[in-house]
Short mmCIF file of the C-alpha atoms (twelve columns), coordinates in Angstrom:
data_MODEL
# 
_entry.id   MODEL 
# 
loop_
_atom_site.group_PDB 
_atom_site.id 
_atom_site.type_symbol 
_atom_site.label_atom_id 
_atom_site.label_alt_id 
_atom_site.label_comp_id 
_atom_site.label_asym_id 
_atom_site.label_seq_id 
_atom_site.Cartn_x 
_atom_site.Cartn_y 
_atom_site.Cartn_z 
_atom_site.pdbx_PDB_model_num 
ATOM 1   C CA . MET A 1   -179.631 -79.964 280.469 1 
ATOM 2   C CA . ASN A 2   -176.620 -77.688 280.404 1 
ATOM 3   C CA . THR A 3   -176.499 -75.217 277.535 1 
ATOM 4   C CA . LYS A 4   -173.765 -72.671 276.937 1 
ATOM 5   C CA . THR A 5   -173.995 -70.231 274.031 1 
ATOM 6   C CA . ILE A 6   -170.800 -70.026 271.981 1 
ATOM 7   C CA . ALA A 7   -171.730 -67.633 269.170 1 
ATOM 8   C CA . GLU A 8   -174.790 -65.734 267.997 1 
ATOM 9   C CA . ASN A 9   -175.693 -64.396 264.595 1 
ATOM 10  C CA . ARG A 10  -176.980 -60.940 265.592 1 
ATOM 11  C CA . LYS A 11  -177.140 -59.861 261.973 1 
ATOM 12  C CA . ALA A 12  -179.778 -62.560 261.333 1 
ATOM 13  C CA . ARG A 13  -182.255 -60.955 263.745 1 
ATOM 14  C CA . HIS A 14  -181.709 -57.586 262.037 1 
ATOM 15  C CA . GLU A 15  -181.972 -58.822 258.454 1 
ATOM 16  C CA . TYR A 16  -184.733 -61.467 258.799 1 
ATOM 17  C CA . PHE A 17  -188.036 -62.285 260.490 1 
ATOM 18  C CA . ILE A 18  -187.457 -65.609 262.243 1 
ATOM 19  C CA . VAL A 19  -190.592 -67.673 261.601 1 
ATOM 20  C CA . GLU A 20  -189.502 -70.933 263.212 1 
ATOM 21  C CA . SER A 21  -186.348 -72.350 264.761 1 
ATOM 22  C CA . PHE A 22  -184.914 -75.855 265.027 1 
ATOM 23  C CA . GLU A 23  -182.074 -77.514 266.874 1 
ATOM 24  C CA . ALA A 24  -179.586 -79.402 264.722 1 
ATOM 25  C CA . GLY A 25  -176.389 -81.267 265.402 1 
ATOM 26  C CA . ILE A 26  -173.313 -80.487 263.355 1 
ATOM 27  C CA . GLU A 27  -170.612 -82.789 262.012 1 
ATOM 28  C CA . LEU A 28  -167.223 -81.541 263.255 1 
ATOM 29  C CA . PHE A 29  -163.649 -82.763 263.654 1 
ATOM 30  C CA . GLY A 30  -161.799 -82.736 266.988 1 
ATOM 31  C CA . THR A 31  -159.639 -79.697 266.284 1 
ATOM 32  C CA . GLU A 32  -162.748 -77.763 265.208 1 
ATOM 33  C CA . VAL A 33  -164.469 -78.526 268.517 1 
ATOM 34  C CA . LYS A 34  -161.377 -77.388 270.419 1 
ATOM 35  C CA . SER A 35  -161.293 -74.164 268.417 1 
ATOM 36  C CA . ILE A 36  -165.020 -73.617 269.113 1 
ATOM 37  C CA . ARG A 37  -164.392 -74.107 272.852 1 
ATOM 38  C CA . ALA A 38  -161.750 -71.368 272.594 1 
ATOM 39  C CA . GLY A 39  -164.346 -69.081 270.936 1 
ATOM 40  C CA . GLY A 40  -162.894 -69.110 267.415 1 
ATOM 41  C CA . VAL A 41  -166.151 -69.233 265.450 1 
ATOM 42  C CA . ASN A 42  -168.077 -66.689 263.348 1 
ATOM 43  C CA . LEU A 43  -171.637 -67.140 262.017 1 
ATOM 44  C CA . LYS A 44  -171.946 -63.681 260.461 1 
ATOM 45  C CA . ASP A 45  -172.348 -64.470 256.741 1 
ATOM 46  C CA . SER A 46  -173.227 -68.157 256.956 1 
ATOM 47  C CA . TRP A 47  -176.317 -69.840 255.530 1 
ATOM 48  C CA . ILE A 48  -177.806 -73.330 255.200 1 
ATOM 49  C CA . SER A 49  -178.600 -75.136 251.987 1 
ATOM 50  C CA . ILE A 50  -180.283 -78.452 251.306 1 
ATOM 51  C CA . ASP A 51  -178.586 -80.605 248.669 1 
ATOM 52  C CA . ASP A 52  -179.593 -84.190 247.813 1 
ATOM 53  C CA . GLY A 53  -181.780 -84.518 250.919 1 
ATOM 54  C CA . GLU A 54  -179.051 -83.371 253.322 1 
ATOM 55  C CA . ALA A 55  -178.598 -80.031 255.079 1 
ATOM 56  C CA . PHE A 56  -175.234 -78.250 254.937 1 
ATOM 57  C CA . ILE A 57  -173.999 -75.102 256.652 1 
ATOM 58  C CA . LYS A 58  -171.885 -72.942 254.367 1 
ATOM 59  C CA . ASN A 59  -169.494 -70.048 254.962 1 
ATOM 60  C CA . MET A 60  -169.275 -70.617 258.727 1 
ATOM 61  C CA . HIS A 61  -165.770 -69.680 259.874 1 
ATOM 62  C CA . ILE A 62  -164.061 -71.834 262.515 1 
ATOM 63  C CA . SER A 63  -160.532 -70.592 263.176 1 
ATOM 64  C CA . PRO A 64  -157.734 -73.170 262.907 1 
ATOM 65  C CA . TYR A 65  -156.824 -74.626 266.308 1 
ATOM 66  C CA . GLU A 66  -153.434 -73.270 267.396 1 
ATOM 67  C CA . LYS A 67  -152.068 -76.634 268.500 1 
ATOM 68  C CA . GLY A 68  -153.799 -78.597 265.736 1 
ATOM 69  C CA . ASN A 69  -150.900 -78.675 263.209 1 
ATOM 70  C CA . ILE A 70  -151.710 -81.170 260.386 1 
ATOM 71  C CA . PHE A 71  -155.166 -82.045 261.751 1 
ATOM 72  C CA . ASN A 72  -156.617 -78.574 261.111 1 
ATOM 73  C CA . ARG A 73  -159.275 -78.315 258.412 1 
ATOM 74  C CA . ASP A 74  -160.206 -75.467 256.068 1 
ATOM 75  C CA . PRO A 75  -161.879 -72.732 258.194 1 
ATOM 76  C CA . TYR A 76  -164.706 -72.232 255.650 1 
ATOM 77  C CA . ARG A 77  -165.351 -75.871 254.726 1 
ATOM 78  C CA . VAL A 78  -168.938 -77.043 254.190 1 
ATOM 79  C CA . ARG A 79  -170.242 -78.861 257.279 1 
ATOM 80  C CA . LYS A 80  -173.133 -81.314 257.419 1 
ATOM 81  C CA . LEU A 81  -176.059 -80.638 259.743 1 
ATOM 82  C CA . LEU A 82  -177.699 -83.534 261.521 1 
ATOM 83  C CA . LEU A 83  -181.493 -83.331 261.187 1 
ATOM 84  C CA . HIS A 84  -184.226 -85.931 260.767 1 
ATOM 85  C CA . LYS A 85  -185.177 -86.684 257.155 1 
ATOM 86  C CA . LYS A 86  -188.772 -85.471 257.713 1 
ATOM 87  C CA . GLU A 87  -187.516 -82.139 259.086 1 
ATOM 88  C CA . ILE A 88  -185.187 -81.700 256.110 1 
ATOM 89  C CA . MET A 89  -187.969 -82.453 253.609 1 
ATOM 90  C CA . ARG A 90  -190.390 -80.049 255.335 1 
ATOM 91  C CA . LEU A 91  -187.764 -77.283 255.403 1 
ATOM 92  C CA . PHE A 92  -186.857 -77.953 251.767 1 
ATOM 93  C CA . GLY A 93  -190.530 -77.565 250.758 1 
ATOM 94  C CA . GLN A 94  -190.899 -74.288 252.632 1 
ATOM 95  C CA . VAL A 95  -187.662 -72.873 251.219 1 
ATOM 96  C CA . LYS A 96  -188.638 -73.768 247.643 1 
ATOM 97  C CA . GLN A 97  -192.298 -72.699 247.763 1 
ATOM 98  C CA . GLY A 98  -192.552 -70.049 250.463 1 
ATOM 99  C CA . GLY A 99  -189.482 -67.980 249.671 1 
ATOM 100 C CA . TYR A 100 -187.914 -68.650 253.054 1 
ATOM 101 C CA . THR A 101 -184.212 -68.846 253.900 1 
ATOM 102 C CA . LEU A 102 -182.382 -71.089 256.343 1 
ATOM 103 C CA . ILE A 103 -179.957 -69.182 258.585 1 
ATOM 104 C CA . PRO A 104 -177.919 -70.351 261.590 1 
ATOM 105 C CA . ILE A 105 -179.046 -68.221 264.536 1 
ATOM 106 C CA . SER A 106 -176.711 -69.462 267.245 1 
ATOM 107 C CA . LEU A 107 -174.122 -72.087 268.092 1 
ATOM 108 C CA . TYR A 108 -174.098 -73.615 271.557 1 
ATOM 109 C CA . PHE A 109 -173.003 -76.561 273.675 1 
ATOM 110 C CA . LYS A 110 -175.779 -78.830 274.917 1 
ATOM 111 C CA . ASP A 111 -174.038 -80.934 277.541 1 
ATOM 112 C CA . SER A 112 -170.860 -81.779 275.595 1 
ATOM 113 C CA . ARG A 113 -172.283 -81.682 272.068 1 
ATOM 114 C CA . VAL A 114 -172.195 -78.718 269.698 1 
ATOM 115 C CA . LYS A 115 -175.643 -77.736 268.430 1 
ATOM 116 C CA . VAL A 116 -176.835 -75.157 265.898 1 
ATOM 117 C CA . GLN A 117 -180.088 -73.252 266.196 1 
ATOM 118 C CA . VAL A 118 -181.431 -73.098 262.647 1 
ATOM 119 C CA . GLY A 119 -183.932 -70.390 261.787 1 
ATOM 120 C CA . LEU A 120 -186.512 -70.559 259.011 1 
ATOM 121 C CA . CYS A 121 -186.482 -66.879 258.045 1 
ATOM 122 C CA . LYS A 122 -188.166 -64.384 255.776 1 
ATOM 123 C CA . GLY A 123 -186.180 -61.340 254.639 1 
ATOM 124 C CA . LYS A 124 -186.993 -57.904 256.043 1 
ATOM 125 C CA . LYS A 125 -187.508 -54.908 253.835 1 
ATOM 126 C CA . LEU A 126 -185.885 -51.547 254.624 1 
ATOM 127 C CA . HIS A 127 -189.083 -50.111 256.159 1 
ATOM 128 C CA . ASP A 128 -189.338 -53.157 258.474 1 
ATOM 129 C CA . LYS A 129 -185.809 -52.527 259.729 1 
ATOM 130 C CA . ARG A 130 -186.600 -48.846 260.325 1 
ATOM 131 C CA . GLU A 131 -189.755 -49.846 262.205 1 
ATOM 132 C CA . ASP A 132 -187.748 -52.184 264.489 1 
ATOM 133 C CA . ILE A 133 -185.198 -49.454 265.192 1 
ATOM 134 C CA . ALA A 134 -187.986 -46.963 265.999 1 
ATOM 135 C CA . LYS A 135 -189.617 -49.454 268.427 1 
ATOM 136 C CA . ARG A 136 -186.299 -50.122 270.130 1 
ATOM 137 C CA . ASP A 137 -185.586 -46.385 270.498 1 
ATOM 138 C CA . ALA A 138 -189.091 -45.733 271.865 1 
ATOM 139 C CA . GLY A 139 -188.608 -48.504 274.432 1 
ATOM 140 C CA . ARG A 140 -185.316 -46.955 275.526 1 
ATOM 141 C CA . GLU A 141 -186.953 -43.528 275.929 1 
ATOM 142 C CA . ILE A 142 -189.723 -45.036 278.073 1 
ATOM 143 C CA . GLU A 143 -187.150 -46.802 280.260 1 
ATOM 144 C CA . ARG A 144 -185.207 -43.552 280.715 1 
ATOM 145 C CA . ALA A 145 -188.374 -41.646 281.617 1 
ATOM 146 C CA . ILE A 146 -189.360 -44.267 284.200 1 
ATOM 147 C CA . LYS A 147 -185.845 -44.233 285.679 1 
ATOM 148 C CA . GLU A 148 -185.857 -40.404 285.943 1 
ATOM 149 C CA . ARG A 149 -189.322 -40.390 287.531 1 
ATOM 150 C CA . ASN A 150 -188.367 -42.957 290.175 1 
ATOM 151 C CA . ARG A 151 -185.355 -40.971 291.392 1 
# 
């Protein structure tokens, strides 16, 4: 199947440990899809909540479509995620009991449909973030040393 990444939430990988990820559909209007195709979407501060047995993505910004006139919707409106009932109930249980958070990791096209990669995440502490940065820097130093040695 054809997949094309539209937007990624890089902040999510920095702020959270991603325990598990799911693919979910998203309920959109035509002008929103056109705006997404043009790259007018931001996942930076968005999150997912479960209300009345349904999953909703909140605070996701989709820019108004330039040629959309009266059909444009509110850029920050709450959008419904399309998941199976069993998945929603399992995620709801883990969020309530395990202290996890649901975060959108990426937005992509799968064939012609817009999909959201939902991450079941646990928050990182400051020392965890420092540890990740130290590992990344050490990896870069090793790569540089190997490159210099091979010259």
